[in-house]
KOLVEXKE-755256 format. One record per residue (C-alpha): x, y, z; residue number from 1; residue in one letter. Coordinates in steps of 0.02 Angstrom, whole numbers, padded with zeros to 5 digits. Layout:
N
PT, X, Y, Z, NUM, a
...
//
This chain:
243
PT, 04534, 05817, 05352, 1, m
PT, 04507, 05676, 05478, 2, w
PT, 04375, 05597, 05367, 3, d
PT, 04496, 05609, 05220, 4, y
PT, 04634, 05528, 05323, 5, l
PT, 04521, 05385, 05375, 6, r
PT, 04463, 05360, 05195, 7, l
PT, 04639, 05353, 05125, 8, e
PT, 04700, 05240, 05265, 9, t
PT, 04560, 05115, 05237, 10, r
PT, 04590, 05119, 05050, 11, r
PT, 04775, 05080, 05072, 12, m
PT, 04747, 04942, 05200, 13, l
PT, 04621, 04859, 05084, 14, r
PT, 04751, 04858, 04946, 15, d
PT, 04823, 04682, 04944, 16, t
PT, 04981, 04740, 04856, 17, g
PT, 05013, 04870, 04991, 18, f
PT, 04986, 04748, 05134, 19, v
PT, 05100, 04617, 05059, 20, i
PT, 05236, 04733, 04994, 21, g
PT, 05245, 04858, 05137, 22, s
PT, 05195, 04753, 05288, 23, v
PT, 05214, 04566, 05257, 24, a
PT, 05374, 04568, 05154, 25, v
PT, 05480, 04670, 05277, 26, p
PT, 05423, 04559, 05421, 27, v
PT, 05463, 04400, 05326, 28, m
PT, 05632, 04467, 05270, 29, m
PT, 05675, 04519, 05447, 30, y
PT, 05631, 04350, 05522, 31, l
PT, 05720, 04259, 05381, 32, l
PT, 05882, 04360, 05392, 33, f
PT, 05892, 04348, 05581, 34, t
PT, 05847, 04165, 05604, 35, n
PT, 05957, 04079, 05476, 36, i
PT, 06122, 04015, 05544, 37, g
PT, 06178, 04097, 05705, 38, t
PT, 06061, 04246, 05682, 39, g
PT, 06168, 04359, 05791, 40, g
PT, 06129, 04404, 05970, 41, t
PT, 05975, 04472, 06053, 42, d
PT, 05953, 04627, 06157, 43, g
PT, 05990, 04809, 06134, 44, t
PT, 06162, 04784, 06058, 45, g
PT, 06126, 04634, 05948, 46, g
PT, 06110, 04604, 05762, 47, w
PT, 05925, 04566, 05781, 48, r
PT, 05893, 04739, 05853, 49, t
PT, 05991, 04827, 05715, 50, a
PT, 05906, 04721, 05582, 51, a
PT, 05737, 04759, 05659, 52, m
PT, 05765, 04946, 05641, 53, v
PT, 05833, 04924, 05464, 54, g
PT, 05685, 04821, 05406, 55, m
PT, 05559, 04936, 05492, 56, a
PT, 05641, 05079, 05397, 57, a
PT, 05633, 04978, 05236, 58, y
PT, 05448, 04944, 05260, 59, g
PT, 05417, 05128, 05300, 60, a
PT, 05508, 05184, 05142, 61, v
PT, 05407, 05063, 05036, 62, g
PT, 05242, 05119, 05112, 63, a
PT, 05289, 05303, 05092, 64, a
PT, 05337, 05282, 04910, 65, l
PT, 05174, 05191, 04875, 66, n
PT, 05086, 05356, 04905, 67, t
PT, 05143, 05405, 04731, 68, g
PT, 05044, 05264, 04654, 69, g
PT, 04884, 05327, 04734, 70, a
PT, 04922, 05503, 04671, 71, v
PT, 04950, 05439, 04493, 72, a
PT, 04781, 05351, 04502, 73, e
PT, 04698, 05511, 04564, 74, d
PT, 04772, 05601, 04414, 75, r
PT, 04699, 05475, 04294, 76, s
PT, 04527, 05495, 04376, 77, l
PT, 04532, 05684, 04364, 78, g
PT, 04536, 05714, 04553, 79, w
PT, 04690, 05827, 04543, 80, l
PT, 04603, 05933, 04412, 81, r
PT, 04462, 05963, 04536, 82, q
PT, 04586, 06015, 04671, 83, l
PT, 04659, 06149, 04558, 84, r
PT, 04495, 06245, 04554, 85, v
PT, 04495, 06259, 04744, 86, t
PT, 04584, 06401, 04839, 87, p
PT, 04717, 06278, 04900, 88, m
PT, 04895, 06319, 04848, 89, t
PT, 05011, 06184, 04777, 90, p
PT, 05107, 06182, 04942, 91, r
PT, 04946, 06153, 05039, 92, q
PT, 04892, 06012, 04923, 93, v
PT, 05060, 05926, 04937, 94, v
PT, 05066, 05949, 05127, 95, t
PT, 04891, 05877, 05148, 96, g
PT, 04932, 05726, 05040, 97, r
PT, 05095, 05700, 05135, 98, a
PT, 05001, 05694, 05300, 99, l
PT, 04883, 05566, 05227, 100, t
PT, 05027, 05461, 05165, 101, g
PT, 05113, 05470, 05334, 102, a
PT, 04969, 05376, 05415, 103, v
PT, 04993, 05225, 05302, 104, t
PT, 05175, 05209, 05356, 105, v
PT, 05131, 05160, 05534, 106, l
PT, 05076, 04979, 05499, 107, p
PT, 05240, 04944, 05410, 108, a
PT, 05343, 05009, 05557, 109, i
PT, 05240, 04932, 05696, 110, c
PT, 05230, 04759, 05616, 111, s
PT, 05420, 04740, 05608, 112, v
PT, 05443, 04808, 05784, 113, l
PT, 05313, 04685, 05848, 114, l
PT, 05403, 04542, 05760, 115, a
PT, 05565, 04595, 05843, 116, g
PT, 05489, 04599, 06017, 117, g
PT, 05370, 04451, 06008, 118, l
PT, 05465, 04330, 05895, 119, v
PT, 05649, 04376, 05904, 120, n
PT, 05653, 04423, 06087, 121, g
PT, 05719, 04600, 06065, 122, v
PT, 05713, 04686, 06234, 123, r
PT, 05701, 04875, 06249, 124, l
PT, 05630, 04995, 06376, 125, a
PT, 05454, 05056, 06344, 126, v
PT, 05516, 05231, 06302, 127, w
PT, 05639, 05158, 06176, 128, q
PT, 05502, 05061, 06085, 129, w
PT, 05390, 05216, 06079, 130, a
PT, 05528, 05337, 06028, 131, l
PT, 05597, 05220, 05895, 132, t
PT, 05426, 05203, 05815, 133, a
PT, 05396, 05391, 05826, 134, l
PT, 05564, 05439, 05748, 135, l
PT, 05546, 05312, 05609, 136, l
PT, 05373, 05380, 05574, 137, w
PT, 05432, 05561, 05569, 138, l
PT, 05587, 05514, 05470, 139, g
PT, 05481, 05435, 05334, 140, s
PT, 05408, 05604, 05281, 141, v
PT, 05547, 05641, 05153, 142, p
PT, 05509, 05476, 05066, 143, f
PT, 05323, 05515, 05063, 144, t
PT, 05364, 05678, 04975, 145, l
PT, 05475, 05585, 04852, 146, l
PT, 05331, 05467, 04815, 147, g
PT, 05213, 05614, 04791, 148, l
PT, 05334, 05697, 04671, 149, g
PT, 05342, 05536, 04569, 150, n
PT, 05153, 05522, 04570, 151, g
PT, 05128, 05701, 04509, 152, y
PT, 05265, 05686, 04378, 153, r
PT, 05244, 05509, 04309, 154, l
PT, 05101, 05399, 04252, 155, n
PT, 05044, 05247, 04352, 156, t
PT, 05158, 05112, 04274, 157, p
PT, 05308, 05229, 04279, 158, q
PT, 05273, 05276, 04460, 159, t
PT, 05267, 05093, 04512, 160, s
PT, 05429, 05051, 04422, 161, a
PT, 05524, 05201, 04490, 162, v
PT, 05459, 05175, 04667, 163, a
PT, 05496, 04989, 04676, 164, n
PT, 05656, 04971, 04577, 165, l
PT, 05749, 05136, 04580, 166, v
PT, 05694, 05220, 04742, 167, c
PT, 05645, 05079, 04860, 168, n
PT, 05766, 04942, 04810, 169, l
PT, 05910, 05056, 04763, 170, g
PT, 05902, 05167, 04917, 171, l
PT, 05875, 05018, 05032, 172, a
PT, 06030, 04926, 04972, 173, v
PT, 06146, 05077, 04960, 174, v
PT, 06080, 05147, 05124, 175, g
PT, 06120, 04988, 05220, 176, g
PT, 05942, 04937, 05265, 177, l
PT, 05971, 04758, 05208, 178, w
PT, 06155, 04732, 05249, 179, f
PT, 06272, 04817, 05373, 180, p
PT, 06365, 04965, 05298, 181, v
PT, 06526, 04895, 05373, 182, d
PT, 06523, 04760, 05238, 183, l
PT, 06528, 04892, 05099, 184, f
PT, 06689, 04946, 05013, 185, p
PT, 06758, 05111, 05076, 186, h
PT, 06695, 05215, 04930, 187, w
PT, 06518, 05146, 04947, 188, l
PT, 06517, 05180, 05135, 189, r
PT, 06558, 05361, 05095, 190, s
PT, 06413, 05370, 04972, 191, v
PT, 06296, 05282, 05093, 192, s
PT, 06326, 05413, 05228, 193, a
PT, 06238, 05543, 05121, 194, y
PT, 06087, 05438, 05073, 195, t
PT, 05922, 05474, 05161, 196, p
PT, 05893, 05290, 05198, 197, t
PT, 06058, 05269, 05291, 198, n
PT, 06028, 05419, 05402, 199, r
PT, 05845, 05369, 05423, 200, f
PT, 05892, 05202, 05500, 201, s
PT, 06028, 05283, 05606, 202, q
PT, 05900, 05394, 05691, 203, v
PT, 05800, 05243, 05750, 204, g
PT, 05953, 05138, 05791, 205, l
PT, 06024, 05273, 05903, 206, a
PT, 05873, 05261, 06017, 207, v
PT, 05889, 05071, 06034, 208, t
PT, 06071, 05099, 06085, 209, e
PT, 06018, 05221, 06220, 210, g
PT, 06078, 05387, 06151, 211, h
PT, 06014, 05534, 06050, 212, a
PT, 06023, 05531, 05859, 213, p
PT, 06180, 05611, 05787, 214, a
PT, 06161, 05790, 05727, 215, m
PT, 06237, 05739, 05560, 216, g
PT, 06097, 05615, 05531, 217, a
PT, 05965, 05745, 05570, 218, i
PT, 06045, 05875, 05455, 219, l
PT, 06059, 05753, 05309, 220, v
PT, 05876, 05702, 05330, 221, l
PT, 05824, 05885, 05341, 222, a
PT, 05916, 05920, 05179, 223, g
PT, 05828, 05776, 05090, 224, w
PT, 05662, 05834, 05164, 225, l
PT, 05686, 06005, 05083, 226, a
PT, 05743, 05928, 04918, 227, a
PT, 05601, 05802, 04904, 228, f
PT, 05473, 05930, 04963, 229, g
PT, 05528, 06052, 04827, 230, s
PT, 05522, 05910, 04700, 231, y
PT, 05343, 05867, 04749, 232, a
PT, 05284, 06048, 04738, 233, v
PT, 05370, 06078, 04570, 234, l
PT, 05300, 05914, 04500, 235, a
PT, 05125, 05964, 04554, 236, y
PT, 05143, 06136, 04474, 237, r
PT, 05212, 06063, 04313, 238, r
PT, 05070, 05938, 04304, 239, n
PT, 04945, 06079, 04331, 240, a
PT, 05022, 06177, 04187, 241, a
PT, 04999, 06032, 04066, 242, t
PT, 04812, 06011, 04096, 243, v
//
């Protein structure tokens, strides 16, 4: 398993598209948004801190969804067909792939947090930095499962389009990862509260504000985790039945 994790991690980090889209773009967007005009204030209660968490979440979502592209490529190469002749159950296959995908999320999260601390002067306690990174990493698992479901269900071009346009861009905007939810109309704020991206960023933001994540955020994320996990397993089973 460790050899498999190292192999997949090196493969993803050597992918120029992954590095640019999931690591470089969130960092550049964060620095651009927070250094044009007044740029807000620094510190634990400032706009730069909130934007840092939002863009780290955005990068994590993009990296997690990219897992689906790798799965779609594995399907085209016949690797998934080989897995089906092993004793592994669909749930075990999906779980193992989700763990592999979770590793590739870390560079996206850490790069934005480093930009916040080293460039934008965000100041947090050591435990806040560590816990924010940890919760964002754990909170990205539902999106990894969503990416896996897309990869098992769709072909490579479809997976890329759905991941980038529908899932990543759509969920990021509606979930408030790019702009504060307070700027949304009332009806959109109500919708945003039930999106996984909104609650995902709230979990990390709560730590930077010095308190525990709200139970509502945890419950909504848990619900999406169950939904996306079921989607990934069903997509894998359906793909197995068509081969």
